[in-house]
N, C-alpha and C positions, 0 to 999 in steps of 0.2 A: 843437785849435781848437773842439772841441765839436760838430762837424758829423757826428754819428753816422750820420745817414741816408746821406750821401755815402760815409762810410767803409764802411757796409754794402754799398752798391752795388759799390764797387771790390773789397771782399773777395769778394763773390759772383763777380765777373768773374775774379778771380785763381783762385778755387777751380774755376771751370769750365775754365780753361786748365791748371792744375796741381793736380788733385784729390788728388795724393798728398802734398802739403805740409800738415803739421799746422798751420802758422801761419795759413793762410787759414781753416781751420775754427774755430780759436780766435778769430780776429778776428771772424768772423761771429757767434759766440756772445757775445762781449763787446759788440759793437755792438748786437746785438738786445737783450741784457740792459739796456744803457743806455737804449735807446729805450723798452722796457717800463717801466723804473723811472721815466722822465720822464713818459711818457704814461699808463701804466697800461692795464688791460684796457678794452675798449669799454664794458662795463657800468658801470665806475667813473667814466667821464667823462660829465658832463651839460653839454651845450652850451646856451647861452641866446642869444637874438637881441636882446640889449640893447647899446646903444652903437653905435659905428661902428668902422671899421678904421684910423682915423687914427693910432692909437698904433703900428701896425706901421711906418708910414713914418717916424714920429719915432724909433722904436727903431733903424731902419736908419741914419738920419742920425746919431744919436748914436754908433753903432758905427763909422761911417766916420770921424767926427771924432776919435774916440778912437784909431783905428788910425793916422790921420795924425799926431796928437800923439805917439804912441809911436814912430812912425818918425822923426820929427824930433828927438826928445829925445836929446841927446848922452849918452854914457856917464858923463861927469863929473858930470852932474846926478843920478845914481842915488842918491847919498847924500842929497841934498836932498829928492828925491821920497819916499824911504823915511821921511824924518823928518817931512816935511810931510803925507804921505798920512794921512788919518784912519784910525784903527784899526777893524778889522772888529768886528762884534758878537761879543763874547766867547763867548756861549752857542752861536752858530752855528759859530764856529771850533772850539770844543771838540767839537761833534758831528761835524763834518766831519773833523777831524784825528785824533780819537780819542787813541791813545797818543802821537802825535807832537805833541800840543798842549803837553805838558810841555817838549819840546825847543825849541819856538818861544819859549815863555815864558822859558826859560833864555837863549836867544840874545838876546832883547830886554833882559833884565837885564844881560847882558854889554855890550851896546851903550851903556849908561849910564855905564860905567866909562871916564872920559876917558883915564886913563893907559894902560889896556890897549889901547884902540882905536888909539892912536898908535904902538904898537910894531909891528915888522915881523918877518916870518919869514925863514928862511934863503934862500928863493928870491926875496926882495925884495918880496913881497906884504904889505900891512898887515893886521893883525888885523881892522880895521874892514871891509875888503873881503871877507874870509872870512865874517864874521858876516852882512853884508848879503846875500852870495850865498846863504847857507843860509836866511835869512828869505825872500828872493825865491823860492827853490825851493819852500819850504813854501806860500807864497802861491799860486804857480802850481798846485801840486797841489790846494790848497783849491778854487780856481776849477774845476779839472777835475772833482773829486769832486762839487762842487755841481751841475755840469751832468750828470754821469753818474748820480747818484742824489740828487735834490734833497731838501730837508728834508721837504717834504710827502710825498714818497714814503716816506721813512723813518718818518714818523709813521703813515702808512697801514699799512706793513708791521708796525709795532709793535702796532697795534690788531688786525690780523689774527692775529698770533701770540698775543696775549692771548686772543682769542676761541677760538683753536684749543686752547689749554691750559687752558681753563675747562670741565671736563666737566659742571659743574652747569648750564651755560647750555644752554637748549633752543632749537633752531632753529624758526623760524616755519614753519607749514605751507606758506605761500606760497613761502618760500625753498626748501624741500625740493622742492616740486612744480616750481618753475622750474628748479632744478638738474637734476632727473631728466629733464624734458622736453627741455631743451637738450642734455643729454648723449646721450639716445637719438637725437635728430635728427642730432647730429654723427656718431654711430656709423653710422647708416643712410646718411648722405651720403658718408662715407668709403668705405663698402662699394660703393655704387652708382657712385662715381666711380673705380672700379678701383684702390682703395688699401686692400686687405684688411689689410695690416700695420698701418696706422694705425687702422683700425676695431678690430682685435684688441687693440691696446695700450690704446685708449681704453676699450673694454669691460672689460678686465682692471682698469684703474684705477678705473672706476666701481663694479665689483663689489667690489673691496677696500674702497672708501670706504663703500658701503652696508652691507656686513657689519659695519662698526664702529659703525653707528648703531643706536639702540634701536628696538624694535617700536612704541613710542608715537609716534616721529617718522615712521615709515613704516608705516601700517596694512597695506598690501598688500606687505610686504617679501618674503615667499616668492615671490609671483607675479612680482615685479620681478627677483628673483635668477634665477628660471627663464628669464625673458625674456633676461636678459644671457647666460646660458649658451647660449641659442639663437643670439644674435648672435655669440658667440665661435665656436660651431660652424660657422656660415655663413662667417665669415671664414676659418676653418681649411680649409674645403672649397675656397675660392678660392685658398688658399695651397698646396693639394695635400697637406695634412696630414690624410689620411682617417682614420687611426687615432685621432688626437686629436679630430677632429670627431665621430666616432662616440661617443666617451666624453662629450663635452660635451652632445650631444643626448640621450644616455641619462640624464645628470644632470637635464636639463630634464624628461624623461619621469618620472623618479622623483619629482621635486618636485611635478609636476603631479598625479600619482596620490596622493601623500601628502596633498595639500591639496584634493583633489576639484575639479580645474579642467579641465573637459572640453575647453574651447577650447585650453588649453595641451597637453593630451594629444594632441589632433588635430594641433597644430603639430609636436610632437615626433615623432610617428609619421610624419608627412610627411617631415621632415628625415632621420630614420633610414632610411627607405626610399630616399631619394635617395642617401645614402652607400652603402648596399648595392648599388644599381644602378651607381653610379660604379665600384665595385671589382669588379664582375662577379658578385656573389652575388645572382643574379636570383631564386632561390627564396625567400631570406630577404626580399628586397625585396617579393615578391608577398605573403608572409605578413604583413609589416608593413602594407602598404597595404590589404590586405583587412580587417585589423583596424580600419583608419581609416574604411572605407566607411560604417558606421552614424553616424559623427560628422560626415560631410560635410553641409553645410547648403544650399549653393547649387548650381544646375545647372552653373555654370561650374567649381566645385570638383570635382563628380562627373565632369565631362568630362575634366578633366586626370587625375584619379585613374584612371578606367577606361582612358584611353589609355596611361598608364604601365604599368599592370598588363598590358594587352594586348601592349605592346612587350616586356615581360620574358618573357611566354609565347612570343612570336615568337623571341626569342633562345634559348629552350630548345627550339625546334623543335616546340612544341605548338601547331600552327596552328589547330586547332579552337577551343581556348580563346581564342587570340589574336583570332580572328574574332568570337567572342561578345562579348568585352570591347570590341572596336573598334566593333561595332554599338551597344553601350550608350553608348559615348562619342559616337558620331554622333547618337544620339537626344537625349542631354543637350545637345549643342551646338546642335541644331536648336531645342530648347526655349528655350535661352538666346539664340538668334539670333546666335551668334558665328561669323562666316564662316571665320575663320582656324582655329578648332578643328574646324569641319566639314571643312576641307581636310585637317587632320592625321588625323582619324578615318577619312576616306575612303581615304586612302593606306594606313593600317594595315589596314583591311579588305581592300583590294585585294592587299596583300602577303601576307596570310594565305591568300587564295584562290589566289594563284599557287602557294604551297607545297602547297595541297590539290589543285592541278591543275584547279581550276575556272576555266579561262582566260576563258570567256565572261563570267562575273560579274566577274572581275578587270578586264577591259577596260571594262566599264560603270562600275565604281567609279573607275578611273583617269580616265575621261572626266569624271565628276562632279568629281573633285578638280582636274582641269585647268581646268574652268569657274570653280571657286572661286579658284584661283590667279590667273586672269586678272581676276577681279572685284576682288581686293585688290592687283593690280599687283605680284605677287611673281614677279619674273623668274627668280630662282634656282630657285624651286619649279617653275615652268613647265618649265624645261629638264630638271630631274630627272624630272618626271612624264612628259614626252614620251619620254624614253629608256626608262623603265619600261613605258610604254604600247606602244611599238614591240616590245619583247621579248615582252610578253603577247600582242600580236596575232600575232606569228610563232608562238608556242607554240599559240595557238588555231587557226591555219591548219593547222599540222602535225597537231593533234588531229583536225580535220575530215577531212583527207586520210586519216589512219589509220583513222578510222571508215568512210569511204567504201570503202577497200580491204577492210576486214573485211566489210562488207555485201555487196560484190560477190563475194567468195570464198564466203561462205555461200550466196548465191543460186545460184551455179554448182554448188555441191555439192548443193543441194536438187534442182536441175534434173536432173542426171545420175542421181541415185538413183531418181527417179521413172520415167525412161525405162527403166532396166534392170529395175526391178520390173515395169513394165507389159509389157515384152517377155517376161520369164520367165513371167508369168501366161498370156499369149497362147499361148506354146509348149506349156505344160502342158495348156491347154484343147484345143489342136489334137491333141495326142497322145492325150488321153482320147477325143476324138471318133473318131479313127481306130481305136483299139482297140475301141470300142463297135461301130463299123461292121463291123470284121472279125468280131467275135463274131456279129453278126446274119447275115452272109453264111454263115459256117460252120453256123449253126443251120438256115438255110434249106436248105442242101445236104443236111444229115443228114435232114431231114424229107422231102426230095424222093426220096432214094435208098431209104429204108426198110430192109427186111430184106435186100434184094439185096446190100447192102454187107457183111452178116455172112457169107453163103455164100462170097463171093469171098475173104474173109479166111481161112476154113477151108481152102479149096483151096490157097492160098498156103502155109499151115502144113504141109500134107502134102507139098508139093513140097520144102519146106525140110528135111525129115527125110532124104531121099535124097541131099542135097548134102553132100559131104565137105569138111572144111576143107583147104586147100592146105598142102603141105609138112609134113604131120603125121608122115611117115616120116623126115624129116631128123633127124640127131643134134642134141642140144642144144648 
């Protein structure tokens, strides 16, 4: 019937119900191709606001009248209709039928032979009926092919093919710029709309096309090729093909360095670092991003860059470096006035301080981050920060308790030692005083007695000489 739009609708419905059937996919392809052949691409159709839409109603009426006449026409008038019906334009039929035009011309020639058409076959059918059936079949196919791919579509395709196979023809700069701009917009749109496969295929096709063009047609050809490699790498990242993505971004970096393109070098280093971070190679990511730091231009770019480097250091348990880069990220975010990145940087600094067991500072930064999350109405971030803040508060309280216990024990130790030391000193002083006093008493007594004391000692010695030791006669 030529209603390719309705056919496409029902083919899609059938494919949704039975996706395993090849016929539905083939039908979708054919119907879409027929619509594209008839309508063409949007850029090739130029609509004008001339005239009115009355011809549509007239066309519909003529179609209904034709259908009614065809429905009422009896089969016996088929011969008369075929004879009376005016012949189609020979040139148009030749283009539509192609090789079959010779067959139709042969059947029409047989139809002029009166003796032949009156003869009959073994099954009782006349030769005239067979010839008319074949001619009607070819006419039906001619109408179908005219609807499926009209003559104007064939002429347009022929011109496009001629342009494609004329290497000496140079494209206009406006055509090249329009093609490139449109293609890059489509690549970005497919990637942002969660269709990385389509973005990848489109970028590959454009890259292959541009490589076939001369440098005169595209002055910034190398820069554009590097940009396409970057798009391919980003699509591969979203598809999970990290190894291929790394190679694509390295190609972008190589082209950028060869052609002295600092912006492209910065872009490639950025993407390479992202791939390294995704696959867990944090030190390689840090080295790559630190190489990009001098190329960063805006405060916002520095904010992101410092934050990612700090995050990698945190993953490597190097909390001091993570805190340093987090503070740099926070400073750049404050210069830019970006509240969301201030939130991210504050969280990074707080997490690094938790690892450093600086819980008091961590609590302060978590509280700042919570204020930023409330400011931008980020409920998910608020919940996560509240949980981290509670943990930091608990650790901070435990730290305070431990410090208080330590101070109490040290104070008690200091107090006991002083008392013992003081008591020891007092005892020694008392002993020394007593000894001195005893010496003074003895000295006074000796002075008071004088020589009398010496005579008594001599007498006692004389008495001792007459005293015999006891038991000296006993055997050993």
